N, C-alpha and C positions, 0 to 999 in steps of 0.2 A: 938488827943484823940478821939477815937470813939464814935459816938452818943449813948446815952442810948436807950433802947427798947422803952421807952415813947417817947422819941424825934423822934425816927425813925418812929414810928406809926403815930405822928403827922404830919411828913413830907409827908409820903405815902398818909394819909388822906387828906392833902392839895392838893396833886397831882391829887388824884381822884376826888376832888371836882372841880378843875380847868379844869381837862379833860371833866368832865361832863358837866360843864359850857360851855366850848367850843363846844361840841357835840351838846348841846341844840341851841346855837346860830347858828351852821351850819344848823341844821334842820329847824329852824325857818327862816332862810334866804333864803333857797332854794324855788323857785317858779315854776321851771319847773317840779318838781316831786311831787306827793302827797305822803308824808310820815307820816304814823300814826301807832299807836299802838292798838292791840286788846288784851282783856283777854283771857283766856283760852276758854271761852264761845263764842268767836267771836264778843264781844261787843266792841265798840271804846272807848279807853281810852285816847288817845292824838291825836292832829289834827294840822298840819302845814299849813302856808299860801298857799303852793302849793296844798294841799289837798282842800282848800276852794275855790281856783282858778280854780281848775279841775273839782270838783263835785258841787260847788254851794252852799255847806252848811257852815253856820258860826259855830264855835266850840259849842256854847251853844245849837244849833239845832241838833247836831249829836253825841256828846260825850254821851256814855250810850246806844246808838242804835246798834242794831246788824248790821254788815257790809253787810248782804244780802240785805240791801236796795239799794245797788249800782247794783244789778244784774237784768237781764231781766226777765220777766215771764217764758220764755222758760228754762232760766238757773235755775230758782226756782223750776220748775216742775220736773227737773232732780236732785234736791238737790245738785247743783254744789257747792255753798259755803261751805256746810259741807264736801263735799268730798276734796275740796282743803285744808281745814284745817286738815283733817284727814291725807292726803298724807304729808303736811308739818311737822305734828307731827311725822310721821312715818320715813320720809327720812331727815328730818331737813331743807327741802327747797323745794319749788314747784314753777314752773314759768308757766304763762298762758297768752294767748291773746284772746281777744274777746270783744264783746260789753259790756259797762257799762252804766249806767243809772245816770243822772245828777238830781239834785233836781227839775229842771223845767221839767223833763220827756225826755228831749233830750238824745240822746245816742252819745257815742264817742268810738272810738276803742282804746283799752288799752293794754299795756304790764304790767303784775302784777307779782311781786315776793313776796311770803310769806315766812318768815323765822321763825321757832320756836326758842323761847327763854325759856332758862331752867336756873335754879339756880345752885349753885355749887354742890348740891346734885342730879342734873339731873331731878328735878321736873319741870313739864311744867308751865311757868308762863304766857305765853301768845304768841302772834305773832308780829312780825314787818312787815308791809305791804308798799311796794313802788309800786306806780302806775305811768305809764307814758302815757300821752295822744299821741297817734299815729295817730290821726285822719288825720293830714295832709299828713302823708306817706301813709295812707290807701287810701286817695283821690287821691294821685299821682299815686299809683298802679291801681286804678280803671281807672284813666284817661289814663294811659299807655295801659291798657287792652283794653279801648274803642278806643284808637288810633290804636292799632294794628288790632282790629276788622275791623275799618274803612277802614284801608289800605287793609286788605283781601277783603273787599267788592268792593273797587274802583277797585283792581286787578281782581276780578272776573267779574265784569262789564265790563272792558276793554277787558278781554278775550272774554266775550260773544259778545261784539260789533265788535270785530276783526273777529270773526267767522261769524256773521251775514253780515258783509260788504263784506267778501269773498264769501259768498253764492249768495248774491246780484250780485256781480260783475261776478263771475264766471258762476253761474247757470242761473239766471234770465236774466242776461245780454246777455249771449250767445243765450238764448231762443228768446229774442226780435230780435237779429241780425238774427237769423235762419228765424223767421217770415218775417222780411223785405225783405231777399233774396227769399223767397218763393213768396211773393207778387209781387216782381219785375219780377220773373219768369213767374207768371201768367199773368201780365201785358203785357209782351212781347208776350206770346202765344195769347191773346186776341187781340193784334193788328194785328196779322196775319190772323185773322177770322172774323174781322168786317170791314165794308166799311169806308171809309176816312171820310164820314159824321157823322158816329156814334162814332168817337174818343172821342167826347166831354163827352160821357157817362162815360168815364174812369176816369173823373175828381175826383170822389168819392174815387176811388183806390189810387190816388195820395194823396189825403188828408189823408188817412188813413196812408200812408207812411210818411207824414209829422207829424202826431200825434205819430207814432211810434219813430221817431227821437227825439222828444220832450220828449216822455217817456224815452228814452234811457238816455238823458242828466239828467233828473231828477233823475233817478236811479243811475247815476254815482255820481251825487251831494250828494246824500243820503249816499251812500256807503262810499264816502270819508269823510263826517261829522262824520260817525260812526268811521272810522278809515282810515285815508288818507294812501294809499299805499307808497307815496312818504316819509312818516315818517320812514317806516321800510326799505326801499330801499335805501334812500339817507341821512337820518338823519335829526335832528331837524332844522338845518340851512335852508336846502332846503324846508322842510315843512312849515316853517314860510314864506318863500318867496312866496311859492305856496298860502298860506292861504291869505296873504295880498293881493296878485294880484287877488284873486277870491273875496275877500271882496271889492276891488275898482270896479272890474267890476259889482258886484251885486247891489251895494249900490251908486255907482257914487261918492264915497268920496275918494279923493287922500289919499294914505297911503304910508309913506316912511319907508321901511324896511332897517335898518341899522345893519349888522352883522360885528361886530368889533372883534369877537373872531375867533381865528383858529379853524378848524373843531375839535370839541370836541367828544370824544369817550364815550358817555353817555350811562349809562345803560338803560334798557328798561323802568323802573318806572320813571327815571328822564325824559327822552325823552317826554314820554307821558304825564307826570305831567305838565311840562313847556308848552307844546303844549297846553293842556286843559286851562291853566291859560289865554294864550293869546287868545284862542278862546272864552272863556268866556267874557274876556275883550272887545273883538271886538263885541261880541254879545250885551253887554251892550251899547256900543257906538251906534250901529245901532238902538237900541230900545229907548234910553233915551237922547243922548248927543246933538243931532242936530249939529254935528261938521262939519266944513269945511275941516278939515285935521287931519290925525292921524299919529303917528309915533311908530314903533315897533323897539326896540333895543335890541340886545343881545350881551354881552360883557363879558369879564372873566379878571381877574387879577391872581396873584399867588395863591391865596386861594379861591377866590369864582366866581360863575357864576351869572351875573346880567341879569334879564329880565325886561324891562321897556316899558310899553304901555301908551302913553299920547295922549290926544285928546284936541282940542281947543273949545270943546262945551261950553254948558251953565254952567257946573259944577254944585256944590251942593250949595244950597242957604246958605248964611252966618248964623252961628248959628245952622244950621240943624245938627242932629245927624244921622250919617249912621247906620242903623240897622246891628245887627251882620249877619243876614241872607239875606241883601238885595243885589239884583243883582248877586247872587251866590257867594258873598263874602265868605261865610261860607266854601262852597267846595274848592274855591281857596286857602283859608288859611289852610284848612286840607291837601291839597295836598302838599303844600310847607312845611308844618310842618313835613310831613312824610319823607320829604328830609333832615330835620334838619336845614331848613332855616327860613327866616322871610318874611312876606309880609306886605307891607305898601300902604295905600290909602291916597293921597293928592289931595285936590281940593281948587280951589279959584273961587268965583262966576264969571262967564263971561270968565274964563280962563280954562275950562275943568277939567278933572281929570286924575291924574297920578297914576298908579299901578306899584309898583315895587317889584320885587322878588329878594332875595339875598340868595343863596344856597352854602353851602360849597363844593368845588370840590371833598374833599376826600370822600363825601357820594354819589356822582352822576357819578363818571367816572367807566368805565369798568376796572376791575383789569387786569393789564398786566400779561399774561402768561409767565412763567419762559422759 
């Protein structure tokens, strides 16, 4: 037997009440989104826990106040709150992203959706407003932008160092060689015109020649520090071997260079970044470690390339905290991060420091041409 109209009305009314109750429970349970209602004039009429968490206002302090309190002075100067409500009333819905202001005055980046609410006759009752805090995403975007800018700075610096190194080697180096040849020629000519007793006077000429030899060696060393030709000509493996040999000769500290990986076809960014990490690590050893032996190891497995520099020096004092910018650590980490890898620093007092970089091969190998 069908229900009477009265019974049907009571059933529908009960369903509406249950649905309304469930909706209220849902809104009050959500904490990741600020969900609240505004009246037609833009005053807050409801406030969920997510709104309190995001904006810092308890319900008793915000209900009844105009929602423009959440906007920055710049937005208020352009009447943005009113413009958003007008757009929502006209189109039914409006979405916006920008800075919003918490109770304590701090700002957060928010995604905001404002939906107009009408009754069955189409009369505007107010607005439903959903705000999501996107500060983490904004910070991530800013970090990615900063990382990209840092990568460009590193690349520009490497290109400039490469240019300067080439000019030092090709231009200034050739000029020194030409001067030395001219000096040797003049010495030969002078020997033909002075007596045997006066040859001692040519000692200063030979001293100048020796000084020019020293100058040429210093020039080659500076140019190699800026950009080692062996890195571009023979690759990272040969460059590491050359670097460790030069370090051992310069500082009289034995260095074991262990290349365990097959020759890797690294892209230019990866080759110079890994080289600079090893270079900075060895510079730190020379300045701070008081080491008796150093090891540099380059290896690779199926997925990663590994670079490890270990010294047996004094290490870090127990309980000490390594500053983020200490010993060029920040620059090393930035370089490895740009390659999609990680860099770790481990130290035991009296047992030196170990710097290890692990980089995915997929990010650093030269792509094979078809």
